Each structure stands twice: as C-alpha cells, then as structure tokens.
DOFI-910068 format. One record per atom (N, C-alpha, C, CB): x, y, z; residue in three letters. Coordinates in steps of 0.001 Angstrom, whole numbers, plus 500000, padded with zeros to 6 digits. Atoms other than C-alpha are relative to their C-alpha. Glycine has a CB too. Example, Ala and Ser with C-alpha at 12.3 -4.5 7.8 and 13.67 -1.06 7.14 Angstrom:
500890498810500000ALA 512300495500507800ALA 500900501200500000ALA 499008500027501246ALA 499180498810499940SER 513670498940507140SER 499230501090500730SER 500414500462498585SER 
END
This chain:
500887498740500083MET 499868500144500199MET 500977501172499609MET 499199500330501488MET 499358498590500139ASN 501226503274499381ASN 499653501018500915ASN 499718500563498761ASN 500683498791498780GLU 501474505985501945GLU 499713501287499161GLU 501272500529501455GLU 500014498683500997PRO 500706509442501016PRO 501072501065500504PRO 498406500793499993PRO 498807499059500197LEU 502756512282500406LEU 499611501027501085LEU 500176500688498376LEU 500458499459498962ALA 503244514403503185ALA 500503501449499584ALA 500474499331501360ALA 499356497942500390VAL 503674518650502701VAL 501369499806499946VAL 499733501565501523VAL 498340499910499293PRO 507584519302502849PRO 499470500886500960PRO 501544500720498997PRO 499685499487499478ILE 508227520538505938ILE 501567500800500203ILE 499514499418500509ILE 498918499584500482ILE 510807523556505921ILE 500618500372501658ILE 499773501254498744ILE 499417499501498041ASP 513377524205509340ASP 500716501128499607ASP 501345498722501150ASP 499227499618500352LEU 514473527256508757LEU 501131500576500294LEU 499644500269499635LEU 498245499844499477SER 517310527150510918SER 500675498756499166SER 500329499704502082SER 499082500502500533ASP 518946524382508529ASP 500169500539498715ASP 499888498789500055ASP 499109499761500552SER 521746525343506584SER 499607499845498373SER 500995499248500591SER 500081499961501038GLN 520054524057503636GLN 498433500210499349GLN 500689498993499736GLN 501516499461500818ALA 516690525647503367ALA 499849500628499072ALA 499213500715500543ALA 500593499278501382ALA 516925527582500530ALA 500003499220498770ALA 500808501259499611ALA 499860501562501404GLU 517616523943498363GLU 498599499277500237GLU 501643498378500408GLU 501142500663500225LEU 514871522397500068LEU 498233500798500201LEU 500280498826500977LEU 501445499049500098VAL 512024525739499857VAL 500352499650498399VAL 499896502097500711VAL 499996499603501006SER 513307525573496210SER 499640498205499201SER 501435500983499782SER 500630501455500976SER 512708521376495432SER 498515500289501082SER 501198497776500227SER 501236499803500179ALA 509549521970497292ALA 498870500927499482ALA 499871499866500719ALA 500695499222501215CYS 508454524943494957CYS 499594499326499351CYS 500595500782499204CYS 499274501079501740GLU 509353522931491893GLU 498335498606500794GLU 503226498789500220GLU 500521500732500082ASN 507572519989493177ASN 498067499978500563ASN 500990499332500466ASN 501494500181499231TRP 504599520656495865TRP 499059501280499776TRP 500210499822501772TRP 501075498911499943GLY 503858524597495473GLY 499811500611501027GLY 498860499652499739GLY 500217499729499048VAL 503699524608498830VAL 500910499310501044VAL 498837499891500032VAL 499247500524499088PHE 505533524056502356PHE 499441500113501465PHE 501239500581499846PHE 500370499403498729ARG 504994524404505858ARG 501574500456500868ARG 498975498740500899ARG 498272499372499104VAL 508024526393508076VAL 499755499498501797VAL 500193502564499953VAL 499964499677498676ILE 508960525422511436ILE 501748500656500200ILE 499545498484500959ILE 498950499341499638ASN 511762527433513529ASN 500047501687499055ASN 501290498874499703ASN 500145498733500628HIS 510528530321512190HIS 500146501327500628HIS 498891500004499524HIS 499672499166499412GLY 511073532635514891GLY 498795500681500390GLY 500881500592499407GLY 501664499773499409ILE 507180533450515777ILE 499852499312501536ILE 498695499062498818ILE 500132500369498616SER 506780532770519288SER 499019499459500352SER 500095500846500764SER 501082500742499644LEU 504288530002520657LEU 498745500931500892LEU 500644498773500849LEU 500566498895499534GLU 503296532788523256GLU 498974501122499160GLU 501079500576500429GLU 501013498578500359LEU 502268535587520726LEU 498825499184498944LEU 501105501627498911LEU 501077500330501199HIS 500366532956518067HIS 499022499664501152HIS 500373498588498672HIS 500738500463498902ASP 498299531589521311ASP 499222501399500206ASP 500951499389501324ASP 500531498702499214GLN 497504535326522228GLN 499129500488498815GLN 501290501239500580GLN 500895499409501676ALA 496524536019518066ALA 498784498838499991ALA 501288499782498028ALA 500380500910499899GLU 494818532670518547GLU 498611500535501226GLU 501218499004500250GLU 500626499422498720ASN 492956534195521801ASN 499116501083499348ASN 501149500640501178ASN 500579498357500493GLN 492329537589520072GLN 498654498989499021GLN 501627501424498620GLN 500376500262501371THR 490591536004516899THR 498992498971500561THR 501238499479498845THR 501449500384499796MET 488307533519518889MET 499025500943501157MET 500075498410500506MET 500548498389499788LYS 487451536922520849LYS 498838500576499825LYS 500553500803499309LYS 500428499211500892LEU 486659538532518151LEU 498382499283499236LEU 501356500185498983LEU 501135500725500447PHE 484550535697516576PHE 499212499296500822PHE 500313499220499169PHE 500674500191499152SER 482753534933519731SER 498439501657499992SER 501279499771501309SER 500916499017499616LEU 481032538299519613LEU 498817499861499002LEU 500660501432500006LEU 501089499532500756PRO 477512539174518767PRO 499803500181498646PRO 499777500940500364PRO 499912500163501152GLY 476399538875515291GLY 499768501945499247GLY 498799498662499675GLY 500746498485500414ASP 474842542339515206ASP 501300501144500662ASP 498012500268501051ASP 499066499301499650ARG 478205543470517252ARG 501245499537498723ARG 500282499698501649ARG 499139500014500884LYS 480470541811514415LYS 499698500606498695LYS 500329498854499901LYS 500545499439501349VAL 478590543501511332VAL 500222501194500446VAL 498486499707499447VAL 499393498234499897LEU 479673546991512888LEU 501554500044499723LEU 499793500787501792LEU 499173500152500681ALA 482874546058511209ALA 500161499196498599ALA 500578499737500743ALA 500375500664500901ALA 481591544657508414ALA 500299500559498778ALA 498859499744500155ALA 499012499456500618ARG 483559545053505470ARG 499078501051498693ARG 501096498657499460ARG 500527499275501356SER 482473547579502471SER 499371498707498365SER 501753501115499451SER 499956500621500892TYR 480613546308499570TYR 501235499557499017TYR 499231500506499589TYR 498513499960501450GLY 483439545459496836GLY 501157500110500683GLY 500111501533498740GLY 498446499721498968GLY 485918545827499787GLY 500589497959500091GLY 499322500990502482GLY 499130501078499384ILE 488283543193501244ILE 500164499854501249ILE 501137500041499647ILE 499577500032498005LEU 488786544294504962LEU 498783500165500314LEU 501096501385500945LEU 501634499235499111GLY 486266544321507396GLY 499522498303500259GLY 498336501353498535GLY 501126501012499711TYR 483799541268508500TYR 499214500151499098TYR 499279500067501214TYR 501559500217501092GLY 481702539238506334GLY 500458498413499332GLY 499792501635498241GLY 499579501738500840LEU 482070535854504275LEU 500745499754499710LEU 499663499440498986LEU 498983500067500620ALA 484868534452503486ALA 500023500151498370ALA 500448498923500439ALA 500018500011501322LEU 485613535862500525LEU 500445498998498452LEU 500510500895500071LEU 499900501295500544MET 486500532374498737MET 498684499858499758MET 500631498911500822MET 501903500190500027SER 482325532307498989SER 499625500236498797SER 498984501093500938SER 500673499599500732THR 481623533652496178THR 500346499163498715THR 500088501331500032THR 499530500932500615TYR 483503531098494120TYR 499029498788499790TYR 501111499721500624TYR 501008501673499956PHE 480595528188494757PHE 498732500804500278PHE 500403498484501584PHE 501193499192500439GLN 477099529192494091GLN 499210498872501086GLN 499527500113498007GLN 500740500404498594LYS 475820526910497305LYS 500755501668501399LYS 500866497647500584LYS 499309498996499076VAL 476471529958500594VAL 500674498884500812VAL 498952501137500930VAL 499165500835498885MET 479537528822502442MET 499717500774501445MET 501834499996499613MET 499951499416498820TRP 478532529246506038TRP 501374500254500979TRP 499127499279500601TRP 499094499604499700LEU 481487530869506617LEU 500513501086500278LEU 500363499694499565LEU 499976498631500257GLU 482807533830508043GLU 501461500170500593GLU 498725500912500697GLU 498157499967499332GLY 486413535538508215GLY 499933501732499795GLY 501760498889498630GLY 500125498445499432PHE 487660538954509114PHE 501743500278499326PHE 499690500205502288PHE 498925500026500669ILE 490555540405507011ILE 500259501504500727ILE 499896499728498280ILE 499349498179499930MET 492669543478508110MET 501487500055499831MET 499748500879501686MET 498774499932500571SER 495739545278506849SER 500086500918500618SER 500319500012498690SER 499552498852499206GLY 497794547979508443GLY 499277500313501546GLY 499754501223499049GLY 500521499613498396SER 496664549559511915SER 498492499214500109SER 499761502020500274SER 501577500403499721PRO 493855547107513685PRO 498858500852501100PRO 500120498484500616PRO 501225499378499483MET 492504550088515399MET 498416500502499619MET 500450500831500284MET 500839499942500807GLU 489899550986512700GLU 498863498831500228GLU 500681500019498808GLU 501227500861500311HIS 488009547610513346HIS 499849499877501174HIS 499997498710499176HIS 500402499712498710ALA 488421547681517153ALA 499699500636500888ALA 500262499839500350ALA 501379498836499464ILE 486533550655517757ILE 498896499591499859ILE 499781501339499303ILE 500793500702500139ARG 484172549330515704ARG 499256498484500909ARG 500446499942499035ARG 501021501141499840LEU 483241546155517147LEU 500257500017501640LEU 500372498344499043LEU 499760499394498056TRP 484701547243521135TRP 499625501511500168TRP 501991499975500669TRP 500097498670499758PRO 483306550785520957PRO 499994500497501182PRO 499101500421499522PRO 500087499362498591ASP 482728551274524772ASP 500891499283500171ASP 498816500009501001ASP 498623500807499606HIS 485638548558525806HIS 501361500338499236HIS 499765498433499725HIS 498190499531500417GLU 489083550117525662GLU 500732498794500201GLU 500871501309501127GLU 498573500854499306GLU 490864547274527405GLU 499511498831498920GLU 500064499447502194GLU 499742500593500856ASP 489359545142524522ASP 500968500661499470ASP 499111499709499367ASP 499145499671501144ARG 490406546916521715ARG 501596500609500135ARG 499190500989499280ARG 498391500473499318THR 493722547590523568THR 501388498859500262THR 499781500042500932THR 499384501157500127SER 494459544121523748SER 500239499236498671SER 499381499296500759SER 500012500757501298PHE 493211543373520651PHE 501298500307499123PHE 498671500393499166PHE 499232499110501092CYS 495431545758518794CYS 501660499716500089CYS 499673501757500318CYS 498312500162499263ASP 498788545460520851ASP 500424498465499434ASP 500017499998502194ASP 499067500643499904VAL 498867541917520072VAL 499645499354498770VAL 500225499336501203VAL 499857499638501058PHE 497905542403516335PHE 500733500540499349PHE 499489500312499860PHE 498619499306500456VAL 500489544779515715VAL 501272499598500111VAL 500160501040500518VAL 498582500438500082LYS 503121542652517217LYS 499981498547499069LYS 500646499767501662LYS 500286501368500612TYR 501627539558515076TYR 500351501054498262TYR 497886499067500488TYR 499975500150501799GLN 501680541183511948GLN 501841500910500000GLN 498065501353498803GLN 498576499652499777LYS 505183543058512681LYS 500685498484499828LYS 500276500785501616LYS 499432501350500148GLU 506189538994513368GLU 500378499666498250GLU 498769498867500675GLU 500425500175501619MET 504764538407509980MET 500428500190498801MET 499225500500499732MET 499203499649501432LYS 505935540282507781LYS 501113499920499832LYS 499952501093499543LYS 498383500495500216SER 509602539825508843SER 499834498586499563SER 501060500049501495SER 499745502061500285LEU 509159535874508463LEU 499540500364498326LEU 498321498307501241LEU 500684499452501297SER 507112537213504766SER 501404500217499315SER 498906501528500169SER 498473499711501005GLU 510687539050504001GLU 501153498786499606GLU 501021501145500917GLU 498678501278499929LYS 513202536192505343LYS 499257498665498335LYS 499857498742502522LYS 500477501213500950LEU 510889533388502991LEU 500101500899498788LEU 498320499219500293LEU 499579499363500916ILE 510811535681500359ILE 501496499932499285ILE 499731501021500439ILE 498321499825499987GLU 515032536088500680GLU 500108498180499393GLU 500943500488502128GLU 499849501489500143VAL 514824532280500858VAL 499987499557498951VAL 499220499300500535VAL 500544500533501449MET 513017531810497677MET 500930500461499237MET 498561500475499446MET 499373499423501268PHE 514931534416495674PHE 501124499006500004PHE 500481501698500020PHE 498635500843499990SER 518289532833497038SER 500008498355499844SER 500685500287501395SER 499930501436500173SER 517440529080496135SER 499562499696498509SER 499060499243501086SER 500178499888501432THR 516941530517492560THR 501521500659499621THR 498551501017499559THR 498779499707499973GLY 520516531906492970GLY 500020502185499840GLY 500744498871498550GLY 500179498335500224VAL 518880535809492647VAL 500232500805501185VAL 498517500417499542VAL 499917499733499165ASP 520141538066494741ASP 499116501713500052ASP 501351499659500227ASP 501058499373499943LEU 517366540444495993LEU 500738501876500180LEU 498997499206501362LEU 499329498822500108GLY 519898543506496941GLY 500632500741498200GLY 501229499604501057GLY 500183499604500778GLU 521473543559493633GLU 499743499680498790GLU 500458500410500120GLU 501242500540500608GLU 519112541830491326GLU 498797500658499792GLU 499647499062500622GLU 501237499267499884LEU 516373543350492522LEU 499507500783500943LEU 499214499346499909LEU 500252499136499357PRO 516447546253494383PRO 498846501113500368PRO 500714500267499750PRO 501496499080500016TRP 512920547709494039TRP 499216498949500736TRP 499189500440498257TRP 500931501402498941MET 511910544465495869MET 500622500077501143MET 500117498158499518MET 499404500160498234LYS 514140544671498737LYS 499759501876500872LYS 502480499446499902LYS 500655498461499099LEU 512988548751499127LEU 498700499878500295LEU 500002501511499139LEU 501509500696500253ARG 509737547327498754ARG 499751499506501143ARG 499814498829498905ARG 500331501257498908LEU 510319544707501738LEU 500244501230501494LEU 501558498179499872LEU 500058499135498901LEU 511289547816503998LEU 498735500452500734LEU 500570501032499607LEU 501364498949499549TYR 507725549229504306TYR 499188499294499906TYR 499536501265499249TYR 
END
C-alpha cells in the first residue's frame, strides 16, 4: 500500500533551507515552516483574540463589516463568491492598523480594543518579518540576490 505524500516541512534554521524551499516549490507549490522565530506565546495570544472576535454576537461583528466590493473587515469568507451554494463561513481581514476595526467591534470597551490591537500589531510585525525572510530564501534558492538584481524589491520590503 502506498503511503500518502506529506507536505514538505522546512526548518528555517537548516543551512539547506534554500535548497529545500526550491525543491518544495518545484514539486509541491507549498510547504510548512518550522523554527520560524514566531513565539508560541504570540501565536496563542493571536488565536485567543481571534476567538474573542468571532465569539462576539452577530450584531456586534457587522459593525466592522467589509464594504460592498471591499476586502477588509468582517463578512463571508472571500472564497465563497466562487461557489453556487452559500458557505456558512465567516471571515475577518485586516491590513495596517487594527484600531479602525477594533473601535467598531468594541466601541465602549477600551481594554478589549487595546489588547486586540497590541497583539495584532506584534503579530503583523512578526509575520512581515517572516514573509521577508521567506521571500529572501525563495529568491536565494534561485540564485537571485535581492539587493543586487532586484533592489526595488528589497526597498519595497522595507516598508
């Protein structure tokens, strides 16, 4: 009996990470990352804040609803538009400062707003750093030096 194939797991602390990423991208188009530097504590805090948000009553969540045609805010999962049947999934997308959404979700609860924003500002910063590292690893696996061959990309990653 054939064993099912497993999605490649890339250890970012491995000296061969670039080669492993290259292989995973070519053969799978996807990979999992370990030893990425994001603390389990921060991950747990983000998960707790997410559960807190989705536990709010519906009439509270719609205060942060995404605008028609928009992608930011609360609403049905964006992929639901590709299916004929209604998907009973909710989603929440934010970019930049989480305060705009937090004010709508917790208009009278400054402590809830503050904890939500504090966690997600840290989480966004860590994820941006991880994204930049992954982009550098992916490009280095192809032999491209971001600083020399794509300086505009390096500049864009700084903002």
